[in-house]
C-alpha positions in Angstrom: 52.9 129.4 78.5 54.8 132.7 78.0 57.9 133.4 75.9 60.0 136.5 75.3 60.4 138.4 72.1 61.8 141.7 70.9 60.6 144.2 68.4 63.2 146.4 66.8 62.4 149.8 65.3 64.9 151.9 63.4 64.8 155.7 63.5 66.9 157.5 60.9 68.0 161.1 61.7 69.3 163.3 58.9 68.9 166.9 60.1 70.0 168.9 63.2 67.2 169.2 65.7 65.0 166.7 63.8 61.9 165.4 65.6 60.6 162.0 64.6 57.2 160.5 65.5 56.9 156.8 65.0 54.8 153.8 65.9 55.7 150.3 67.1 53.2 147.6 66.2 52.9 144.8 68.8 51.8 141.3 67.9 48.1 140.5 68.9 49.2 137.9 71.4 51.4 140.3 73.4 50.6 140.3 77.1 53.3 142.6 78.6 56.0 145.0 77.6 58.8 143.9 79.9 61.8 146.0 78.8 63.1 148.8 76.6 66.6 149.2 75.2 68.3 151.5 72.7 71.4 151.6 70.6 72.6 153.4 67.5 75.2 154.0 64.9 76.7 156.9 63.1 76.2 156.9 59.4 77.9 160.1 58.4 80.8 161.2 60.6 81.2 165.0 60.5 84.5 166.8 60.9 84.4 168.2 64.4 86.9 170.2 66.4 87.5 169.1 70.0 87.9 172.0 72.4 90.0 171.2 75.5 88.9 172.9 78.7 91.0 175.8 79.9 93.3 175.0 82.8 92.1 176.1 86.2 94.2 179.1 87.1 92.6 179.7 90.5 95.0 177.5 92.3 92.7 174.5 92.3 93.3 171.1 90.8 91.4 170.9 87.5 88.8 168.1 87.3 89.0 165.5 84.6 85.4 164.5 84.8 83.7 165.1 81.4 80.0 165.4 80.5 78.6 162.5 78.5 77.5 163.5 75.1 73.7 163.8 74.7 72.6 162.2 71.4 68.8 162.8 71.7 65.6 162.2 73.7 63.4 159.1 73.4 59.9 158.7 74.7 57.3 155.9 74.4 53.6 155.9 75.1 50.9 153.3 74.9 47.8 154.3 72.9 45.6 153.2 75.9 47.4 155.4 78.4 47.7 159.2 78.6 51.3 159.4 79.9 54.7 158.2 78.7 55.7 154.9 80.1 59.4 155.3 79.0 61.6 158.3 78.7 65.3 158.4 78.3 68.2 160.7 77.4 70.1 158.8 74.6 73.8 159.2 75.5 77.0 158.2 73.8 79.4 155.9 75.7 80.2 156.8 79.3 83.4 158.8 78.9 84.0 158.7 82.6 83.9 154.9 82.9 87.6 154.5 83.7 88.1 157.7 85.7 90.4 157.0 88.7 90.6 153.3 87.8 94.2 152.3 88.1 93.5 148.6 88.3 94.3 148.0 84.7 97.0 150.5 83.8 97.7 150.4 80.1 94.6 148.3 79.4 91.8 150.5 77.9 88.6 150.7 79.9 85.4 149.9 78.1 81.9 148.7 79.0 82.5 145.0 78.4 85.9 144.7 80.2 84.8 146.5 83.3 81.4 144.8 83.9 79.1 147.5 82.6 77.5 145.6 79.8 74.4 147.4 78.5 71.1 145.7 79.3 67.5 146.8 78.8 65.7 148.9 81.3 63.0 146.8 82.9 59.4 148.0 82.6 56.2 146.1 83.1 53.3 147.5 81.1 50.1 145.6 80.2 49.9 145.4 76.4 46.2 146.4 76.2 47.0 148.2 72.9 48.8 146.8 69.8 50.4 150.2 69.0 53.1 152.1 70.9 53.5 155.8 70.0 57.2 157.0 69.9 58.9 160.3 69.8 62.6 161.1 69.3 64.3 164.5 69.3 67.9 165.0 67.9 70.3 166.8 70.2 73.6 165.8 68.6 73.2 167.7 65.4 71.8 170.7 67.3 74.8 170.8 69.7 77.3 170.5 66.9 75.3 172.8 64.6 75.5 170.4 61.8 73.3 167.9 59.9 74.6 164.5 61.2 73.2 161.3 59.8 72.7 158.5 62.3 70.3 155.7 63.3 68.8 154.9 66.7 67.4 151.4 67.2 64.7 150.9 69.8 64.3 147.4 71.2 61.0 146.7 72.9 61.1 143.4 74.9 57.7 141.7 75.2 56.0 138.6 76.7 53.8 136.8 74.3 51.4 133.9 74.9 52.5 130.7 73.3 
């Protein structure tokens, strides 16, 4: 009989552009890796200046669509395989989630009120090895040109034999 479990690995970032290599140890009875998820929290909030885009003076209507902030890059690889099985750009919350949504005027839009609850990305990898190699590269500190302290949690969902 199979049951699901999760392994949580915390990555601490302290310097701009910092690159972290890490390992995730899987239990010996792991049969499959079934999903990967990430989240994080800011430890030290820097003082930043927000620059508003200049108005479009070419006679066009300016766009209100904004780029999501890139926090970093995450990659995972099995020791038994030569290639990455998971790669993701770690982004802050979707800043365009409520763009042109007038259904709830006066009610702030967020992930949980508008049906975009975060879930893991489904992967199905044989767990032939008990070690996953990980790599994380900071982009937040580099883009703001500051040392920003934050943590990224990596959640690896597994199937284990009971």
